[in-house]
N, C-alpha and C positions, 0 to 999 in steps of 0.2 A: 276296441272291448264285445264285442260280436258274440267271445267266446261267458262271457258273464251272464248271458240270456237262457244257457246250459245249464246251469247252474239256480241250485232249487232258493228261493229268498233266503231259508234261511243256515245257509252256509260264513262262513266264518272263516277269515286270514286265519291262518299262522305262522309260524317260519321265523325269517325273519322282517317280515312287513311289523309282525306283532314285538316283537322285539322294541325294531323302532317307534311302532305306536308306544310306548311302554318306556319312550327313553333310551334301556336298555340294547343300542342294532347288538351288542357284543357277545350278547349272553347266549350265552350257547346249552346252555340247562334247556334256557327257556323256551326256546328254535328247535328244541329238539320234543319239547310237548303235543303228544298227538291223542285226541280222542281214541278209544279201543271201539273198533268195530262200527268206524265211520268212514267208504268212501270217500277219499284221498289224495286229490293228487298233487303230487310236488314236481313244482315248476323254478326248472336252471335255469342256463343262458352258458350256452356253451362257454370255456374256456373259461369263467366264474369257479372261483376258488370254490364257493359251497356246490358244485356240483355233485362231489362225491359224499356229501351230505346229504343232499334229496335223494340219490337212487340207495344210498342208503336207510333212511329212512322209509322208503318207499315199499321197497324189501321186505324190510322188518312188521309191516307197519300193514302190506298187502296192498300196499294203494298203487298210486300210476304215477312214472319216475318225467316229464315230461320236457325234454331239451327245444327249446325253443331260443332263436337269436335274432329282436330284430320283430319277424311277422311271422303271424297268428296263419296259419295258412290248412286248407280246406283237410288235409290229413294227418292235424293236431284235432282242427274240430272234432270230425270221425271220433279217434283214438279216445275226445274225452268222453265225451255223449256216449260212447258205448259201455266205457267204463261207469257212468255212473247209472247203466240204465240195466248193466246184468249185475253191477253191486248191491 
């Protein structure tokens, strides 16, 4: 959970997490809503069906796509930290 320390207090969770919270886990339109101009990190797991969507949205919104399976290592943490500081 140390990755959460990299994000500001005003961070919002979007994507599939927001869909689940709204009780609409299969709402692809809601999952694709991203605030314009806000540095956004798109997380996905290896071999997840949503992996292509995460990479597509990251490219479309000039975000960062992170492919992570099981553990958050120092390399991933450094990428996220650099992206947030440089955005």
